[in-house]
N, CA, C and O atoms as a GROMACS GRO file, in nm:
protein
  528
    1MET      N    1   2.641 -11.510   1.412
    1MET     CA    2   2.727 -11.625   1.392
    1MET      C    3   2.659 -11.719   1.294
    1MET      O    4   2.538 -11.742   1.306
    2SER      N    5   2.731 -11.774   1.201
    2SER     CA    6   2.672 -11.862   1.101
    2SER      C    7   2.668 -12.004   1.152
    2SER      O    8   2.753 -12.044   1.232
    3PRO      N    9   2.570 -12.083   1.106
    3PRO     CA   10   2.559 -12.222   1.151
    3PRO      C   11   2.666 -12.308   1.087
    3PRO      O   12   2.715 -12.279   0.977
    4SER      N   13   2.702 -12.414   1.156
    4SER     CA   14   2.792 -12.514   1.097
    4SER      C   15   2.715 -12.644   1.087
    4SER      O   16   2.626 -12.670   1.167
    5THR      N   17   2.750 -12.724   0.990
    5THR     CA   18   2.678 -12.849   0.970
    5THR      C   19   2.763 -12.966   1.014
    5THR      O   20   2.884 -12.955   1.031
    6GLY      N   21   2.695 -13.079   1.031
    6GLY     CA   22   2.762 -13.201   1.075
    6GLY      C   23   2.803 -13.286   0.957
    6GLY      O   24   2.839 -13.234   0.852
    7SER      N   25   2.800 -13.415   0.975
    7SER     CA   26   2.853 -13.508   0.876
    7SER      C   27   2.746 -13.562   0.783
    7SER      O   28   2.762 -13.670   0.726
    8GLY      N   29   2.638 -13.489   0.765
    8GLY     CA   30   2.536 -13.535   0.674
    8GLY      C   31   2.423 -13.608   0.743
    8GLY      O   32   2.338 -13.667   0.676
    9THR      N   33   2.419 -13.606   0.875
    9THR     CA   34   2.310 -13.667   0.947
    9THR      C   35   2.216 -13.559   0.994
    9THR      O   36   2.257 -13.443   1.009
   10GLN      N   37   2.093 -13.594   1.019
   10GLN     CA   38   1.999 -13.496   1.067
   10GLN      C   39   2.021 -13.477   1.216
   10GLN      O   40   2.038 -13.573   1.290
   11GLY      N   41   2.021 -13.351   1.258
   11GLY     CA   42   2.036 -13.325   1.400
   11GLY      C   43   2.090 -13.187   1.424
   11GLY      O   44   2.113 -13.110   1.331
   12ALA      N   45   2.109 -13.155   1.551
   12ALA     CA   46   2.156 -13.024   1.589
   12ALA      C   47   2.303 -13.012   1.560
   12ALA      O   48   2.381 -13.104   1.584
   13ALA      N   49   2.340 -12.898   1.508
   13ALA     CA   50   2.481 -12.872   1.481
   13ALA      C   51   2.518 -12.744   1.553
   13ALA      O   52   2.459 -12.640   1.528
   14GLY      N   53   2.614 -12.750   1.642
   14GLY     CA   54   2.654 -12.632   1.717
   14GLY      C   55   2.751 -12.548   1.638
   14GLY      O   56   2.822 -12.598   1.551
   15SER      N   57   2.754 -12.420   1.668
   15SER     CA   58   2.846 -12.330   1.602
   15SER      C   59   2.984 -12.340   1.664
   15SER      O   60   2.996 -12.365   1.784
   16GLY      N   61   3.085 -12.321   1.585
   16GLY     CA   62   3.220 -12.311   1.636
   16GLY      C   63   3.277 -12.439   1.692
   16GLY      O   64   3.358 -12.433   1.784
   17THR      N   65   3.238 -12.554   1.641
   17THR     CA   66   3.287 -12.679   1.699
   17THR      C   67   3.418 -12.725   1.639
   17THR      O   68   3.481 -12.815   1.694
   18GLN      N   69   3.462 -12.666   1.529
   18GLN     CA   70   3.588 -12.708   1.468
   18GLN      C   71   3.703 -12.655   1.552
   18GLN      O   72   3.696 -12.544   1.606
   19GLY      N   73   3.810 -12.732   1.562
   19GLY     CA   74   3.926 -12.691   1.637
   19GLY      C   75   3.903 -12.688   1.786
   19GLY      O   76   3.962 -12.606   1.856
   20ALA      N   77   3.820 -12.777   1.835
   20ALA     CA   78   3.782 -12.775   1.975
   20ALA      C   79   3.880 -12.847   2.065
   20ALA      O   80   3.860 -12.851   2.187
   21ALA      N   81   3.985 -12.905   2.009
   21ALA     CA   82   4.083 -12.977   2.092
   21ALA      C   83   4.141 -12.882   2.196
   21ALA      O   84   4.180 -12.770   2.163
   22GLY      N   85   4.147 -12.927   2.319
   22GLY     CA   86   4.204 -12.847   2.425
   22GLY      C   87   4.103 -12.757   2.494
   22GLY      O   88   4.135 -12.694   2.595
   23ARG      N   89   3.981 -12.750   2.441
   23ARG     CA   90   3.877 -12.670   2.506
   23ARG      C   91   3.770 -12.764   2.560
   23ARG      O   92   3.757 -12.878   2.514
   24GLY      N   93   3.696 -12.717   2.655
   24GLY     CA   94   3.587 -12.796   2.710
   24GLY      C   95   3.477 -12.817   2.609
   24GLY      O   96   3.457 -12.732   2.521
   25ALA      N   97   3.405 -12.927   2.619
   25ALA     CA   98   3.298 -12.957   2.525
   25ALA      C   99   3.191 -12.849   2.526
   25ALA      O  100   3.136 -12.814   2.422
   26GLU      N  101   3.161 -12.797   2.645
   26GLU     CA  102   3.059 -12.694   2.655
   26GLU      C  103   3.101 -12.569   2.578
   26GLU      O  104   3.020 -12.511   2.505
   27GLU      N  105   3.225 -12.527   2.594
   27GLU     CA  106   3.274 -12.410   2.522
   27GLU      C  107   3.276 -12.436   2.373
   27GLU      O  108   3.240 -12.348   2.294
   28ALA      N  109   3.318 -12.556   2.332
   28ALA     CA  110   3.328 -12.589   2.190
   28ALA      C  111   3.193 -12.590   2.123
   28ALA      O  112   3.180 -12.548   2.008
   29ALA      N  113   3.091 -12.637   2.193
   29ALA     CA  114   2.958 -12.646   2.133
   29ALA      C  115   2.889 -12.512   2.127
   29ALA      O  116   2.792 -12.497   2.052
   30GLY      N  117   2.934 -12.414   2.202
   30GLY     CA  118   2.868 -12.284   2.203
   30GLY      C  119   2.749 -12.287   2.296
   30GLY      O  120   2.712 -12.392   2.348
   31SER      N  121   2.691 -12.173   2.317
   31SER     CA  122   2.574 -12.166   2.404
   31SER      C  123   2.451 -12.211   2.328
   31SER      O  124   2.452 -12.222   2.206
   32ALA      N  125   2.345 -12.238   2.401
   32ALA     CA  126   2.220 -12.281   2.339
   32ALA      C  127   2.169 -12.176   2.242
   32ALA      O  128   2.103 -12.209   2.144
   33ASP      N  129   2.198 -12.048   2.268
   33ASP     CA  130   2.154 -11.941   2.179
   33ASP      C  131   2.224 -11.945   2.044
   33ASP      O  132   2.175 -11.886   1.948
   34GLU      N  133   2.338 -12.013   2.035
   34GLU     CA  134   2.414 -12.020   1.910
   34GLU      C  135   2.388 -12.148   1.832
   34GLU      O  136   2.429 -12.157   1.716
   35SER      N  137   2.322 -12.244   1.890
   35SER     CA  138   2.300 -12.373   1.824
   35SER      C  139   2.196 -12.360   1.713
   35SER      O  140   2.099 -12.285   1.723
   36TRP      N  141   2.220 -12.437   1.608
   36TRP     CA  142   2.128 -12.443   1.495
   36TRP      C  143   2.090 -12.588   1.470
   36TRP      O  144   2.165 -12.680   1.504
   37LEU      N  145   1.974 -12.607   1.413
   37LEU     CA  146   1.930 -12.738   1.366
   37LEU      C  147   1.943 -12.738   1.214
   37LEU      O  148   1.890 -12.649   1.147
   38VAL      N  149   2.013 -12.836   1.161
   38VAL     CA  150   2.025 -12.852   1.016
   38VAL      C  151   1.950 -12.980   0.979
   38VAL      O  152   1.988 -13.089   1.020
   39VAL      N  153   1.846 -12.965   0.902
   39VAL     CA  154   1.764 -13.078   0.857
   39VAL      C  155   1.812 -13.113   0.717
   39VAL      O  156   1.795 -13.036   0.622
   40VAL      N  157   1.872 -13.229   0.706
   40VAL     CA  158   1.939 -13.267   0.582
   40VAL      C  159   1.846 -13.347   0.490
   40VAL      O  160   1.804 -13.458   0.521
   41ASP      N  161   1.815 -13.287   0.376
   41ASP     CA  162   1.748 -13.352   0.264
   41ASP      C  163   1.616 -13.423   0.297
   41ASP      O  164   1.603 -13.542   0.268
   42PRO      N  165   1.520 -13.354   0.357
   42PRO     CA  166   1.391 -13.419   0.383
   42PRO      C  167   1.305 -13.417   0.255
   42PRO      O  168   1.212 -13.337   0.242
   43GLN      N  169   1.338 -13.506   0.164
   43GLN     CA  170   1.280 -13.504   0.031
   43GLN      C  171   1.203 -13.631   0.000
   43GLN      O  172   1.222 -13.735   0.063
   44VAL      N  173   1.117 -13.619  -0.099
   44VAL     CA  174   1.034 -13.732  -0.143
   44VAL      C  175   1.121 -13.853  -0.178
   44VAL      O  176   1.085 -13.966  -0.145
   45ILE      N  177   1.234 -13.831  -0.244
   45ILE     CA  178   1.319 -13.941  -0.289
   45ILE      C  179   1.368 -14.026  -0.170
   45ILE      O  180   1.396 -14.145  -0.188
   46PHE      N  181   1.379 -13.967  -0.052
   46PHE     CA  182   1.425 -14.040   0.066
   46PHE      C  183   1.309 -14.083   0.156
   46PHE      O  184   1.329 -14.159   0.251
   47ALA      N  185   1.189 -14.035   0.126
   47ALA     CA  186   1.073 -14.064   0.211
   47ALA      C  187   0.977 -14.166   0.151
   47ALA      O  188   0.916 -14.245   0.223
   48SER      N  189   0.963 -14.164   0.021
   48SER     CA  190   0.862 -14.245  -0.045
   48SER      C  191   0.894 -14.395  -0.037
   48SER      O  192   1.007 -14.436  -0.066
   49PRO      N  193   0.796 -14.476   0.001
   49PRO     CA  194   0.818 -14.621   0.001
   49PRO      C  195   0.838 -14.676  -0.140
   49PRO      O  196   0.888 -14.788  -0.157
   50ASP      N  197   0.799 -14.599  -0.242
   50ASP     CA  198   0.818 -14.640  -0.381
   50ASP      C  199   0.958 -14.609  -0.434
   50ASP      O  200   0.993 -14.651  -0.544
   51SER      N  201   1.037 -14.535  -0.356
   51SER     CA  202   1.172 -14.496  -0.398
   51SER      C  203   1.274 -14.599  -0.350
   51SER      O  204   1.264 -14.648  -0.237
   52ALA      N  205   1.370 -14.631  -0.434
   52ALA     CA  206   1.477 -14.723  -0.394
   52ALA      C  207   1.559 -14.666  -0.279
   52ALA      O  208   1.628 -14.740  -0.209
   53TRP      N  209   1.552 -14.535  -0.259
   53TRP     CA  210   1.626 -14.471  -0.150
   53TRP      C  211   1.535 -14.436  -0.032
   53TRP      O  212   1.580 -14.373   0.064
   54GLY      N  213   1.409 -14.476  -0.038
   54GLY     CA  214   1.314 -14.443   0.068
   54GLY      C  215   1.345 -14.517   0.197
   54GLY      O  216   1.385 -14.633   0.195
   55SER      N  217   1.326 -14.449   0.308
   55SER     CA  218   1.350 -14.507   0.440
   55SER      C  219   1.218 -14.539   0.509
   55SER      O  220   1.128 -14.455   0.513
   56PRO      N  221   1.205 -14.659   0.564
   56PRO     CA  222   1.082 -14.692   0.637
   56PRO      C  223   1.070 -14.614   0.768
   56PRO      O  224   0.965 -14.615   0.831
   57PHE      N  225   1.176 -14.546   0.808
   57PHE     CA  226   1.176 -14.471   0.934
   57PHE      C  227   1.156 -14.321   0.911
   57PHE      O  228   1.161 -14.243   1.006
   58PHE      N  229   1.133 -14.281   0.787
   58PHE     CA  230   1.127 -14.139   0.754
   58PHE      C  231   1.015 -14.066   0.829
   58PHE      O  232   1.039 -13.959   0.884
   59ALA      N  233   0.896 -14.121   0.831
   59ALA     CA  234   0.783 -14.054   0.897
   59ALA      C  235   0.810 -14.033   1.046
   59ALA      O  236   0.781 -13.926   1.100
   60ALA      N  237   0.863 -14.134   1.111
   60ALA     CA  238   0.896 -14.121   1.254
   60ALA      C  239   1.004 -14.015   1.274
   60ALA      O  240   0.998 -13.938   1.369
   61ALA      N  241   1.102 -14.012   1.185
   61ALA     CA  242   1.208 -13.912   1.195
   61ALA      C  243   1.150 -13.772   1.180
   61ALA      O  244   1.188 -13.680   1.252
   62MET      N  245   1.057 -13.754   1.087
   62MET     CA  246   0.999 -13.622   1.066
   62MET      C  247   0.922 -13.574   1.188
   62MET      O  248   0.917 -13.454   1.215
   63THR      N  249   0.861 -13.665   1.261
   63THR     CA  250   0.792 -13.627   1.384
   63THR      C  251   0.892 -13.566   1.483
   63THR      O  252   0.864 -13.463   1.544
   64ASN      N  253   1.006 -13.629   1.497
   64ASN     CA  254   1.110 -13.577   1.587
   64ASN      C  255   1.172 -13.449   1.532
   64ASN      O  256   1.202 -13.357   1.608
   65ILE      N  257   1.191 -13.443   1.401
   65ILE     CA  258   1.248 -13.323   1.340
   65ILE      C  259   1.156 -13.204   1.362
   65ILE      O  260   1.203 -13.095   1.392
   66ARG      N  261   1.026 -13.223   1.348
   66ARG     CA  262   0.930 -13.115   1.372
   66ARG      C  263   0.940 -13.065   1.516
   66ARG      O  264   0.939 -12.945   1.541
   67ARG      N  265   0.949 -13.157   1.609
   67ARG     CA  266   0.961 -13.121   1.751
   67ARG      C  267   1.087 -13.039   1.773
   67ARG      O  268   1.084 -12.936   1.842
   68LEU      N  269   1.198 -13.083   1.716
   68LEU     CA  270   1.325 -13.010   1.729
   68LEU      C  271   1.318 -12.874   1.661
   68LEU      O  272   1.365 -12.774   1.716
   69ALA      N  273   1.260 -12.869   1.542
   69ALA     CA  274   1.250 -12.742   1.470
   69ALA      C  275   1.169 -12.641   1.549
   69ALA      O  276   1.204 -12.523   1.553
   70ASP      N  277   1.062 -12.685   1.612
   70ASP     CA  278   0.983 -12.595   1.695
   70ASP      C  279   1.068 -12.538   1.809
   70ASP      O  280   1.055 -12.421   1.844
   71ALA      N  281   1.153 -12.621   1.867
   71ALA     CA  282   1.239 -12.577   1.977
   71ALA      C  283   1.348 -12.480   1.929
   71ALA      O  284   1.388 -12.390   2.003
   72PHE      N  285   1.398 -12.498   1.807
   72PHE     CA  286   1.505 -12.414   1.756
   72PHE      C  287   1.454 -12.283   1.694
   72PHE      O  288   1.532 -12.191   1.670
   73GLY      N  289   1.324 -12.276   1.670
   73GLY     CA  290   1.266 -12.152   1.617
   73GLY      C  291   1.324 -12.113   1.483
   73GLY      O  292   1.319 -12.189   1.387
   74GLU      N  293   1.380 -11.992   1.476
   74GLU     CA  294   1.436 -11.941   1.351
   74GLU      C  295   1.576 -11.994   1.322
   74GLU      O  296   1.631 -11.963   1.216
   75ARG      N  297   1.634 -12.072   1.412
   75ARG     CA  298   1.770 -12.124   1.393
   75ARG      C  299   1.764 -12.265   1.332
   75ARG      O  300   1.820 -12.360   1.385
   76VAL      N  301   1.693 -12.274   1.220
   76VAL     CA  302   1.677 -12.401   1.148
   76VAL      C  303   1.713 -12.376   1.002
   76VAL      O  304   1.668 -12.279   0.940
   77LEU      N  305   1.794 -12.467   0.947
   77LEU     CA  306   1.822 -12.468   0.804
   77LEU      C  307   1.778 -12.601   0.748
   77LEU      O  308   1.792 -12.705   0.813
   78VAL      N  309   1.725 -12.600   0.627
   78VAL     CA  310   1.684 -12.721   0.558
   78VAL      C  311   1.766 -12.731   0.430
   78VAL      O  312   1.776 -12.634   0.354
   79THR      N  313   1.825 -12.848   0.406
   79THR     CA  314   1.900 -12.869   0.284
   79THR      C  315   1.820 -12.958   0.189
   79THR      O  316   1.727 -13.028   0.229
   80ARG      N  317   1.860 -12.952   0.064
   80ARG     CA  318   1.795 -13.035  -0.038
   80ARG      C  319   1.902 -13.078  -0.136
   80ARG      O  320   1.976 -12.996  -0.190
   81TRP      N  321   1.909 -13.210  -0.159
   81TRP     CA  322   2.002 -13.262  -0.258
   81TRP      C  323   1.938 -13.252  -0.395
   81TRP      O  324   1.825 -13.297  -0.415
   82LEU      N  325   2.010 -13.193  -0.488
   82LEU     CA  326   1.964 -13.186  -0.626
   82LEU      C  327   2.072 -13.244  -0.715
   82LEU      O  328   2.191 -13.219  -0.694
   83PRO      N  329   2.033 -13.322  -0.815
   83PRO     CA  330   2.133 -13.381  -0.904
   83PRO      C  331   2.196 -13.274  -0.992
   83PRO      O  332   2.132 -13.176  -1.030
   84THR      N  333   2.320 -13.295  -1.024
   84THR     CA  334   2.388 -13.208  -1.120
   84THR      C  335   2.358 -13.259  -1.260
   84THR      O  336   2.335 -13.379  -1.280
   85ALA      N  337   2.357 -13.170  -1.356
   85ALA     CA  338   2.334 -13.210  -1.495
   85ALA      C  339   2.462 -13.262  -1.560
   85ALA      O  340   2.457 -13.319  -1.670
   86ASP      N  341   2.574 -13.244  -1.495
   86ASP     CA  342   2.704 -13.284  -1.552
   86ASP      C  343   2.728 -13.432  -1.527
   86ASP      O  344   2.757 -13.473  -1.414
   87ARG      N  345   2.715 -13.511  -1.630
   87ARG     CA  346   2.734 -13.656  -1.617
   87ARG      C  347   2.877 -13.698  -1.650
   87ARG      O  348   2.908 -13.817  -1.651
   88SER      N  349   2.964 -13.601  -1.677
   88SER     CA  350   3.104 -13.635  -1.706
   88SER      C  351   3.184 -13.656  -1.578
   88SER      O  352   3.298 -13.701  -1.583
   89THR      N  353   3.126 -13.624  -1.465
   89THR     CA  354   3.193 -13.641  -1.335
   89THR      C  355   3.156 -13.778  -1.279
   89THR      O  356   3.096 -13.861  -1.348
   90SER      N  357   3.192 -13.802  -1.156
   90SER     CA  358   3.156 -13.929  -1.092
   90SER      C  359   3.005 -13.946  -1.080
   90SER      O  360   2.957 -14.057  -1.060
   91TRP      N  361   2.929 -13.837  -1.092
   91TRP     CA  362   2.784 -13.849  -1.090
   91TRP      C  363   2.732 -13.931  -1.207
   91TRP      O  364   2.627 -13.995  -1.195
   92GLY      N  365   2.803 -13.930  -1.320
   92GLY     CA  366   2.761 -14.011  -1.433
   92GLY      C  367   2.755 -14.158  -1.397
   92GLY      O  368   2.658 -14.226  -1.428
   93GLU      N  369   2.858 -14.207  -1.331
   93GLU     CA  370   2.861 -14.346  -1.285
   93GLU      C  371   2.753 -14.372  -1.179
   93GLU      O  372   2.691 -14.477  -1.176
   94TYR      N  373   2.734 -14.274  -1.094
   94TYR     CA  374   2.634 -14.287  -0.988
   94TYR      C  375   2.494 -14.306  -1.046
   94TYR      O  376   2.420 -14.395  -1.006
   95PHE      N  377   2.461 -14.220  -1.142
   95PHE     CA  378   2.328 -14.231  -1.203
   95PHE      C  379   2.314 -14.354  -1.291
   95PHE      O  380   2.204 -14.404  -1.311
   96ALA      N  381   2.424 -14.404  -1.345
   96ALA     CA  382   2.419 -14.530  -1.418
   96ALA      C  383   2.382 -14.644  -1.323
   96ALA      O  384   2.311 -14.737  -1.362
   97ALA      N  385   2.429 -14.636  -1.200
   97ALA     CA  386   2.398 -14.738  -1.099
   97ALA      C  387   2.258 -14.720  -1.041
   97ALA      O  388   2.196 -14.818  -0.998
   98TRP      N  389   2.206 -14.597  -1.040
   98TRP     CA  390   2.075 -14.565  -0.983
   98TRP      C  391   1.991 -14.491  -1.088
   98TRP      O  392   1.961 -14.374  -1.068
   99PRO      N  393   1.953 -14.556  -1.197
   99PRO     CA  394   1.884 -14.485  -1.306
   99PRO      C  395   1.749 -14.424  -1.265
   99PRO      O  396   1.705 -14.327  -1.328
  100PHE      N  397   1.685 -14.477  -1.164
  100PHE     CA  398   1.556 -14.421  -1.123
  100PHE      C  399   1.572 -14.275  -1.077
  100PHE      O  400   1.477 -14.197  -1.086
  101ALA      N  401   1.690 -14.239  -1.028
  101ALA     CA  402   1.714 -14.105  -0.976
  101ALA      C  403   1.768 -14.009  -1.082
  101ALA      O  404   1.786 -13.890  -1.055
  102ASP      N  405   1.792 -14.058  -1.202
  102ASP     CA  406   1.847 -13.974  -1.308
  102ASP      C  407   1.733 -13.895  -1.372
  102ASP      O  408   1.680 -13.931  -1.477
  103ARG      N  409   1.700 -13.787  -1.305
  103ARG     CA  410   1.589 -13.701  -1.346
  103ARG      C  411   1.633 -13.556  -1.335
  103ARG      O  412   1.732 -13.525  -1.270
  104PRO      N  413   1.560 -13.467  -1.398
  104PRO     CA  414   1.594 -13.325  -1.384
  104PRO      C  415   1.575 -13.278  -1.240
  104PRO      O  416   1.496 -13.335  -1.165
  105ALA      N  417   1.648 -13.176  -1.203
  105ALA     CA  418   1.644 -13.126  -1.065
  105ALA      C  419   1.506 -13.076  -1.024
  105ALA      O  420   1.475 -13.071  -0.904
  106ASP      N  421   1.421 -13.040  -1.120
  106ASP     CA  422   1.288 -12.991  -1.085
  106ASP      C  423   1.183 -13.103  -1.079
  106ASP      O  424   1.064 -13.075  -1.066
  107ASP      N  425   1.227 -13.228  -1.089
  107ASP     CA  426   1.136 -13.341  -1.079
  107ASP      C  427   1.074 -13.345  -0.939
  107ASP      O  428   1.143 -13.317  -0.841
  108PRO      N  429   0.945 -13.379  -0.927
  108PRO     CA  430   0.880 -13.387  -0.796
  108PRO      C  431   0.948 -13.482  -0.697
  108PRO      O  432   0.930 -13.469  -0.576
  109LEU      N  433   1.025 -13.577  -0.747
  109LEU     CA  434   1.098 -13.669  -0.659
  109LEU      C  435   1.194 -13.593  -0.568
  109LEU      O  436   1.226 -13.641  -0.459
  110TYR      N  437   1.241 -13.477  -0.612
  110TYR     CA  438   1.337 -13.398  -0.535
  110TYR      C  439   1.273 -13.290  -0.449
  110TYR      O  440   1.343 -13.212  -0.383
  111ALA      N  441   1.141 -13.284  -0.449
  111ALA     CA  442   1.070 -13.185  -0.367
  111ALA      C  443   1.084 -13.220  -0.219
  111ALA      O  444   1.105 -13.336  -0.183
  112LEU      N  445   1.072 -13.117  -0.135
  112LEU     CA  446   1.065 -13.143   0.008
  112LEU      C  447   0.934 -13.215   0.038
  112LEU      O  448   0.833 -13.192  -0.028
  113VAL      N  449   0.937 -13.301   0.137
  113VAL     CA  450   0.812 -13.363   0.180
  113VAL      C  451   0.724 -13.255   0.242
  113VAL      O  452   0.776 -13.158   0.296
  114PRO      N  453   0.593 -13.269   0.235
  114PRO     CA  454   0.505 -13.165   0.291
  114PRO      C  455   0.537 -13.133   0.438
  114PRO      O  456   0.525 -13.017   0.479
  115GLU      N  457   0.576 -13.233   0.515
  115GLU     CA  458   0.605 -13.210   0.657
  115GLU      C  459   0.727 -13.121   0.679
  115GLU      O  460   0.746 -13.066   0.787
  116ALA      N  461   0.811 -13.106   0.576
  116ALA     CA  462   0.930 -13.022   0.588
  116ALA      C  463   0.903 -12.877   0.548
  116ALA      O  464   0.983 -12.788   0.579
  117GLU      N  465   0.792 -12.854   0.482
  117GLU     CA  466   0.758 -12.717   0.443
  117GLU      C  467   0.739 -12.634   0.571
  117GLU      O  468   0.670 -12.677   0.663
  118GLY      N  469   0.798 -12.519   0.574
  118GLY     CA  470   0.781 -12.430   0.688
  118GLY      C  471   0.868 -12.461   0.808
  118GLY      O  472   0.853 -12.396   0.912
  119LEU      N  473   0.959 -12.557   0.798
  119LEU     CA  474   1.048 -12.586   0.911
  119LEU      C  475   1.145 -12.471   0.936
  119LEU      O  476   1.189 -12.451   1.049
  120SER      N  477   1.177 -12.396   0.832
  120SER     CA  478   1.275 -12.288   0.843
  120SER      C  479   1.224 -12.162   0.776
  120SER      O  480   1.158 -12.169   0.673
  121PRO      N  481   1.254 -12.047   0.836
  121PRO     CA  482   1.220 -11.922   0.770
  121PRO      C  483   1.324 -11.883   0.664
  121PRO      O  484   1.306 -11.786   0.591
  122HIS      N  485   1.432 -11.959   0.656
  122HIS     CA  486   1.541 -11.931   0.563
  122HIS      C  487   1.523 -12.009   0.433
  122HIS      O  488   1.457 -12.113   0.432
  123PRO      N  489   1.582 -11.961   0.324
  123PRO     CA  490   1.575 -12.038   0.199
  123PRO      C  491   1.640 -12.175   0.215
  123PRO      O  492   1.734 -12.191   0.293
  124THR      N  493   1.590 -12.271   0.141
  124THR     CA  494   1.646 -12.405   0.142
  124THR      C  495   1.784 -12.401   0.078
  124THR      O  496   1.805 -12.333  -0.023
  125VAL      N  497   1.879 -12.473   0.137
  125VAL     CA  498   2.014 -12.481   0.083
  125VAL      C  499   2.016 -12.599  -0.014
  125VAL      O  500   2.014 -12.715   0.028
  126ASP      N  501   2.021 -12.569  -0.143
  126ASP     CA  502   2.016 -12.670  -0.249
  126ASP      C  503   2.158 -12.694  -0.302
  126ASP      O  504   2.222 -12.602  -0.353
  127LEU      N  505   2.206 -12.818  -0.289
  127LEU     CA  506   2.341 -12.852  -0.333
  127LEU      C  507   2.344 -12.990  -0.400
  127LEU      O  508   2.267 -13.078  -0.362
  128PRO      N  509   2.432 -13.010  -0.499
  128PRO     CA  510   2.444 -13.140  -0.565
  128PRO      C  511   2.545 -13.231  -0.495
  128PRO      O  512   2.622 -13.302  -0.560
  129THR      N  513   2.545 -13.229  -0.362
  129THR     CA  514   2.634 -13.313  -0.285
  129THR      C  515   2.556 -13.378  -0.172
  129THR      O  516   2.456 -13.323  -0.126
  130PHE      N  517   2.602 -13.493  -0.127
  130PHE     CA  518   2.538 -13.557  -0.013
  130PHE      C  519   2.593 -13.503   0.119
  130PHE      O  520   2.522 -13.503   0.219
  131GLY      N  521   2.715 -13.459   0.120
  131GLY     CA  522   2.776 -13.404   0.242
  131GLY      C  523   2.744 -13.258   0.255
  131GLY      O  524   2.802 -13.175   0.184
  132LYS      N  525   2.656 -13.224   0.343
  132LYS     CA  526   2.620 -13.084   0.360
  132LYS      C  527   2.703 -13.025   0.473
  132LYS      O  528   2.689 -12.906   0.504
   0.00000   0.00000   0.00000
C-alpha cells in the first residue's frame, strides 16, 4: 500500500484516509502496520537562523521527528522543496518577493539538514511545490 500525505505539515499520515465519511476513524486511518511518517522539507532554508524562512523551533522539531522516524522504521518518506527554474509562473512573483531564495535547486540552502540524513531508506521526494 502506498503512503498518503497530509496538508503539508510534518507528522504521521495514515494510508487510505480519503473518503472516510461513514466509516469509523480507526478503519479510515488503517492499521499501525500501514501508517507512514512523511517528513516535509527538513531543509537548511527552513532550519537556519540566517534564513528569512528559518524557524526557531526547527531543532526541537527534529528531535521529535527522529524519535518518530525510529518508531516508523522503513515507513518514512522525506520530502524536499526545490525551486522551479520557470519564472513565468506564479513562482516568478514569489521569488521577486523573496529574492534570498531565488537560487538554483542545487544550492546548499536547499540541502537536507544533517539530522534528516538517514531518516528514510527511500529516495527523497523532490518537488517544486509546498503542498506535498
